[in-house]
N, C-alpha and C positions, 0 to 999 in steps of 0.2 A: 736588292739586297747588297749592301756595301761590302767591299772586300775587306777582310780582317787586316789590321795593321801588323805587318810582319816585322816587329822590332826585336830587340835583344832579349825580351822577356818571353818570346814565343816558345823556346824549348821548355820553359818551366810551366807554361800554360797549356801547351799542346804537345804531348809526348810523341810526336811524329815529325817527319821531315817537311820542308817547305813545299816541295812538289806534291806531297800527299794532301796538304792543306788546300792548295790551289785546285787540285782535282775534285776534292769534296765540295768546294765552293761552287765550281761550275755545275756539278751534278745537282746541287740544291737549287740553283737558278733555273735549271732545265725542268725540274719537277714543279717548281712554283709557277712557271709560265704555262705549263700544260694542264694543271689542275682545274682551272675554271672551265676550260673547254670540255673536260670529261664530266664535270658536274652538270654542265648545261646539256650534254648529250643524254645522260641518264635521267635527268629530271623530266624531259618531255616524253620518255617512253613509259613512265609509271602509269598504271591504270587509275582512272578516276574512281573515287569511292563515293557512292550515292548514300547520303544519310537522310533519315527521317525521324519522326517521333518514335516509331516502332523499331527503327534500326539506328540508334543514336551513336555518337562518338563515345569512346570509353569514359570521357570526363563529363558527359552530359547526363547527370543523374542527381538525385537529391535523396539523402539518407534521413529518414524520419526517426527521431529518437523513440525507442520502444522499451518498455519495462512491464513485465506481467506479474511481478510480485516484489514487495518491498516491506521493510519494517520501519515504522514511524513511532515517534513518542509525542504524546499530547500533554500539555501543561495548561490546565484550566486556570483562569485568573484568580489570584489571591485577593482577599478582601482588604480594603483600606483600613487604616488605624483610626480609632476614635480620637476625639479632640478634647483637650482640657482647656476650658475657657470660662470666663465669668463676665457677667454684665458690667459694663463700665459706662456709666452715665453721670451727668452732673448731679451733685448732691447725693450720689450713691457711692459710698466709700467701699463697701464690700458687697457687691451684687451677687445674685444667685448664679449657679452654673448654667452655661448655655452652649456647651460644646456639642458639635454635631457628630453623628455616627459615620463610620467609614462606608464607602460605597462597595457594592458587590462586584466581584470579579467577572470577567467575560466568560461566556460559554463557548463550547466547541461543538459544531454540528458537522454532519456528513450528509452528502446528497449525491445520488446516482443520476447522471444526466446522459442524454443520447449522444452528444457531439464529441465525447471523449472515447478514445480507443486504446489508451495506454496509461500506465501509472507513472510515467517518467516525470511529470510535473510534481506529483506528490513525493516521489522518491528524491527529487532534487532538493526539496525543502527539508524533508525528514523530521525536523523539529518544529512543532506547531505550538506557539505560546499565545494564549489569549491575554488581553490587556488586564492589568491590575486595577482594582478599584481605587478611586481617589480617597485621600484622607479627609476626615471631617474638618470642619472649620467653625469659627466662632459664629455667634448669632444663630445657633442651632441649624447651621447649613450642613447638610449631608454631603458625603463625597460623591464624585461622579462615578457612574457605572463603567466598568471595563469594557473594552471593545471585543465583540464576538468574532469568531472565525468559522467559516464554512469551507469544508474540504469537499471538493467536487471530484468524483471518481467515475469511471465508466460503468455502464450497466453490466451486471454480471460479476461484480466484485464481491468477494467473500471476505468479511472482516472477522478476525479472531484475536482474542485477547491473550497476550503473553504474560503480563504482570501489571500490578497496580500498586500505588502508594497513596493512601487517603489520610491526610493530616487530621481531618475531622473525626475519623474513626479512632485515631490515636487519642485525641482529646476525649472522646466519649469513653474509651477504655480507662483512661486515667481518672475521669470524673467518677465512674462507677466504682473503681477501686478505692478512691478516696472516701466515697460515701459508704462503701462496705466496711472500711476500716473504722470510720466513726461509729457506725452501728455496732461493730464488734466491741469497741471500747465502752460504748454506752451499756451494752449488755453485761460486760464484765463488771463494770462499776455497780450496776443494779444487783448483780449476784453477790458481790462483795458486801454491799450495804445490807442485803437481806441476811446474809450469813452473820454479819456483825450484830444485827438486831436479834437474831435467834440465839446467838451465844450470850448476849446480855440478858435476854429473857430467861434462859436456862440457869444462868448464874444467880439471878434474883430469885428464881423459884427455889433453888436449893438453899438460899440464905433466908428464905421466908420473908423477903422484902417485896414491896410492890414497885413495879416499874414506873418511872416517871412518864408523864404524858408525851414528852418529846421523844422518848425512846420507843414507845409503843408504835407510833407511826413509823412507816418505812421512810428513812431520810431521803431527801432529794440529793442529787449529785450534779456535778458539772464536769464535763470532759475537758481537760486542760490541753487543748490543741490549738494551733494557729490556723484559722480557716484559710483554705487555698494555699497551704504551704508547699504543696507539690508542684504547683504550676505558677510560680511567681514570675516566670519569664514572660507571662502573657500580659503583664501590667505595663502601662506607660505612666510616668510621673510628670508632674508640672515642670515646665522648663526652669532650670535653675535649682530644682530640688536636689537634696543629697541622695545619692544612690543607695546609701546605707539604710534608707527608709524601707526598701524592699526586704531587708533582712531583719530589721528590728521592729518595725511597726506592724500592727495587726491590720491586715487588709481584709475586706469582706470576701465572702465566698464568690468565686467566679460563677457567672451564670452557666446554666447547662449548655453544652455545645449544641449549636443549631445548624441545620442545613437549609439551603435554598429550597423554596417550594418547587422549583423546577427539577430538583433532584429526583422527584417521584416519576418524572418522564424518562429517566435514563434506563437503558436496557439492563436486565439483571446480569450480575457478575457470575461466571466469566462471560464476556461478550461473544456471541456467535451470531453474526448477521449474514444473510444472503440477499444482496441487493440485486435481484434479478429483474426488476422493473424500474422504469423511470419514476422519479419521485418529484411530485409537485412541491412538497415542503421538505426542508431538511430535517434530519433526525438528530435529536440531542444525544451526544456521546458523553460529555462531561460538563456538569453545571458549575458555574463559578461559585467561589466561597463567599460567605457573608462577611461584611465588615465588622470592625470592633465597635464597642459601645462608648459613647461620649460620657463625660463625667456626670451629667444630670441623672443617669440611671442609678447612681450610687449615692445620691443625696438622701440623708436620713435626718431624723430629729437630733440624733447625737452628733452627726457630721453633716451640717447643712452645706458646706462648701468643700466637697471632695476634690483633692488635687491629683487625681489619677483617672485613667481611662484604660481600655483594653485594646490590644492589638487585633488586627483582622486575622481570620483563619487562612491557612494555607490552601492552595488549590489542589485539586485532584490530579494525579499524574498517572498516565496510562501508556503502556507499550503495546502496540497493535501490529498484527501481521495482515497485510492486504495481498490478495491474490485474485487474479482474473480467472473465473470459472468458465466464461465464454469469451474466447479470443476474438472470433469473428463468426459471421453466418456461414461462410464457406472457407474451407482450408484447402489450398492447393498442395497435393502430395505427389512427389515424383522423384526420379533419380536426378543427379546433378546434370545440368546443361540440357534439360528436357524442354525448355521454353516456358517455364512458369512465370518468370519476370516479364517476358514479352507479352504473354497472355494477360497479365495484370495490367500492363500499359494499354493493351488493346481494348479492354472492357471498362476501364476507369481512367481517372485523371492522374493516376500515380506516376511518379518519375523514378521507378525502381531501377537499379543498376542492371544493365544488360551487357553481356559479353559472350564471346565464343569459347569460354573456358569454364571449367567446373568450379563450383562453390563461388559463383558470383555473388549470391545472396548469403550473408553471414548472420543476419537477424531478420525476424519476420517483418514484412512490409504490408501495411494495411491500406487497401484501396476501397473506395466507396462507389458503388454503382447507383446512380440517381435515377429513380423511376418517374418522379414528378418534380420538375424544377419550378413549378408554379408560373411558368411562362406561356402555357398553352395547354393543349389536351395531353394528359399523361400517356405514357407508352403502354401501360398495362392498367386499364380501368378497373378490372375486377380486383386486383391486389391493392390498388390505391384506395378503393372504397373500404377495404378492410383496415385501413390505418397504416399500411406499410408504404412508405414513399422512397425507401432506399434500403440497400443491404450492403454488407461489408465482405470483402474477400481478403484473406491472408495468404501472402506468398511466403511459404515456409521453406527454409533451406533444404537442399536435397538430402535424401537418405541413401546410405550405402549398405552393403551387406553387413550383417551383424551390428547394425546400429543400436539394436536393443541391448547389446553388451557394452554400450558406451563407446563404440568405435565411430570414427569420423567426427561429425559434429555432435554425436552422442544423444543422451537421453533427453536433454532439454528441448530439442526440437520435436521429438516424439511426444513430449508432454504438450507442445503446442498443437500437434495434430489432435490430441485428445480433447482440446478445448474448442473445437469447431463443431457447429451444428450439422453441417453437411460436408462430406468429404468429396473432393474432386481429384481423381487420380489422373495426372498429366503424363502421357506416354509419348515418346518420340518414335514415330513410325519409321524413320530412316535409321534408327539405331539398333536394329535387330528385331527379334521376335517380340511383339508387343504383349502377347499372352504370357510369355515367360517373365517379362518385366512387371506385369500386373501381379502375377503370383508372388514374385520376389518382394514387391512392396507390401502386399497383404501379409506375407510371412513375417516381416519385421513389425508391422502394426499388431498382428495377433500375438507375437512373442512378447511385445511390450505390454499388451493388455493382460496377458497371463502373469507377467512379472508384477505389474501393479496390483492385480487382485491378490497375489500371494503376500505382498507387502502390507496390504490393508488387513488381511487376516492375521498376520503376525502382530500388527499394531493393536488390533482389537483384542487379541489374546493377552497382550502385555498390559492393557489398560486396567487400572484399579479404580476404586471409588475415589473420584477426585474431590478434594476439599479446596475451598477458596484459599488463595495465597495469603500469607500473613500480612496484615495491614501495615505493619511497621517495617517490613522487609524492604531495603533500598533497591532501587532499580539499577541494574548494571546493563547499559546498552550493548556491551560487547560479550555478555554472558551467552554461552551456547544454549539454545532452546529449540528443540525440534517438535514441530507439530505433525500430527498424523495427516496423511494425504487426503485431499478432498474426495468426497463421494461423487463420482461422475458416472454418467451412463456408459455402458460398454461401447467401444468404437465399432465393433462388428454389427451392432444393432442400429447404427446411425444410417440415414439415407446417404447414398453415394452414387456417383456416376463417373464416366471416363471421358476425358478430353484427349483426342488423338491429334497431336500437333504435327506440323510440317507435312500435312497431307498433300501439299502442292508439288512435292518432289516426285521424280519418276521412280517407279518400282515400289511405291507404298500402298498401291491399291490392294494387292493380294494380302499384305500384312493387315490392313484394315478389315478386309473381309473375314479373315480368320478370327480377329478380335471380336467382331460383331457376332459371328456364329458362336463363339465361346460364351459370350454374355447371354445370348438367347438360350443356350443349353443350361446355364446356371439358373436363369430365371424360371425355366421350365422344370428344374429339378433333375435334368439328365446328367449334370455334372455337379460335383461338390463345390460348395462355396469356397473361394480362394482363401478365406480365413480359417476354414476347417470347423467352424461353429454351425451347429444345426439351426440355431435360432437367429442367424445373421439376416441382414436386410436383403430380401429378394423380391420385394413388391414391384419396384420399377427400376430397371437397369437400362440406362441410356448411354450411348457413346456418340460423341460429337466430333466429326472431322473438321479441323480448322487449320488455317494458315495464319498464325498470330502475327508474323512479321508483315503480312499483307493486309491484315484485318479482315480476312475472309472467313465466314462461318461463325464468327464470334457473336453475331447478333442473336443467335438462338440460345445462347447460354443463360441470359437472365430469365427467360421463360421456364427453362428446366429447373433452375435454382429455386424460383418462386414456388413451383409445383412441389418440389421436394421439401421445402421449408414448411409449406402448409400440411403436407402429409406427416412430416415429423412432429409438428406441433399437435396434430390430432391424436397421434399415438403417444405423445409425452416423451419423446426421445430428445 
């Protein structure tokens, strides 16, 4: 460290004497020379930290994107426009029309597949637009068909319709209104003609004269209306034609609005789908619109070379709400820092975040336990022969007291518990009385179940006879719209078991013995079920002592889960 230059500017830069500055300089040099030795001494005395896959460093984790509900908008492909074209060949000055029709728009399908566990891919896109049909071309060439879209979602997704806008329905409504108006005018003209004929006959009778032959017969009439006047925006004119033709000339009636034949395969409105099984073929949600007509469709004897065609129909627009009814086969329920993430790492290939602090997990982590990797003999022959080669486990964030009142991480994660087929209560044997912890967890789960049941009853009491949404109502993606909650089986009736973690620590054997005795009494009916419900699950109550950080005892968990899944499927829970 160089000595500061003590020049005449020193009093202005350093408001102290020269001797004080020299003393400070010597002290700084002494500290700088002794610091490396101190750092070297303390570095060698620090204890070494042993890391592994089950005890990783704080930065050794992977966060999997997860979304269990989202709102998406679908836009089926619009039809292409018809073409105005004429035959142009040698020695043919004015050839006949040969414009092609527009192509049909693309369709939108949905398919439930096994390998998806989250809706985050669908939620990220949010807006799905199928391809538009190509325009017609000359030489009677039709337009190309629009590209289809297939939306892949996890098994257990519930699809519910929020709103829709169907341009073809608008066209049909205008068509029938126009036709109804023409019939009304025709009827009024016929009545007026009949009344005029009757008055003429009465006047001739009073005068004693005989009516002429042309008066005896009811006269015919013509309704003076311009055909298709209400929908002139659907026409396309020949390139270079004057746009005033649309307002001044008489155009033929537009053909009746048509739908694609695939529209018959769409689910009835409003859409309510429960995709609880894998689908080999995708399901049609919105069929593409048909294309417009080319000018050969309007050729007549009076007009052999029509110079107009029609535009294609607009595509159907839907707004749908997707929600996962089944989050995973097994849901890990426990207090914060109970070892759920470590247990998930021990039984699957998940890289969930692990730490010695509360609320390490802030969103559900999904892990997959593979029963048959098709590389040899499967681990569980009996279950693989039934078609089950794997099952999923959800690491749900920890619950605290009064979580059903939206405290801590709140109601969202209790809702995740509700979407698991089997509940696994993870208890820390080294964190106090395990029986009290189990009762506390069941208390929150039961309170949330009662709250959800009350909300469903309130929703059903407020529901009136629903009528389909107005076809011409525009879609507002930001408009608030609340759907009633899903109908799910009660959580107290689901199969469940207990995983006692950190069983390798000293002083946990007595705690485990009390927990096992309590579960035996509940199964035998000697004590009340911790949820307080009489019809709660008591058929098989298991407790597994494990040491997740060492991977000890976790090998028995798949067998217990498979047994409970089979029992739950047999009882329909």
